[in-house]
Legacy VTK file of the C-alpha trace (Angstrom):
# vtk DataFile Version 3.0
C-alpha trace
ASCII
DATASET POLYDATA
POINTS 43 float
15.075 -7.937 -60.585
12.394 -9.406 -58.374
12.093 -6.148 -56.428
11.506 -4.196 -59.636
8.879 -6.692 -60.756
7.079 -6.547 -57.412
7.189 -2.748 -57.442
5.701 -2.687 -60.945
2.927 -5.092 -59.905
2.198 -3.022 -56.806
2.074 0.199 -58.833
-0.297 -1.343 -61.353
-2.551 -2.568 -58.559
-2.525 0.855 -56.887
-3.405 2.608 -60.148
-6.247 0.170 -60.758
-7.585 0.828 -57.263
-7.356 4.602 -57.743
-9.137 4.378 -61.099
-11.882 2.232 -59.611
-12.376 4.703 -56.750
-12.439 7.666 -59.147
-15.087 5.931 -61.247
-17.192 5.255 -58.163
-16.919 8.883 -56.996
-17.742 10.178 -60.479
-20.856 7.998 -60.558
-21.839 9.230 -57.093
-21.328 12.880 -58.141
-23.537 12.442 -61.203
-26.349 11.133 -58.993
-26.125 14.106 -56.618
-25.935 16.607 -59.488
-29.084 15.184 -61.030
-30.874 15.337 -57.698
-29.775 18.928 -57.086
-30.641 20.189 -60.577
-33.776 22.389 -60.501
-36.691 21.284 -62.667
-35.284 17.815 -63.327
-36.584 14.576 -61.950
-34.031 12.535 -59.969
-33.081 9.365 -61.774
LINES 1 44
43 0 1 2 3 4 5 6 7 8 9 10 11 12 13 14 15 16 17 18 19 20 21 22 23 24 25 26 27 28 29 30 31 32 33 34 35 36 37 38 39 40 41 42
């Protein structure tokens, strides 16, 4: 039972870390897209 609980906690932590990284990358991509867009001022 303890193993299952630990595995669930670990999975939740991993998913949270992946989501956080994806959010960071998405934010970074938006910045580069704005900078690369012709005729638009970089924000």
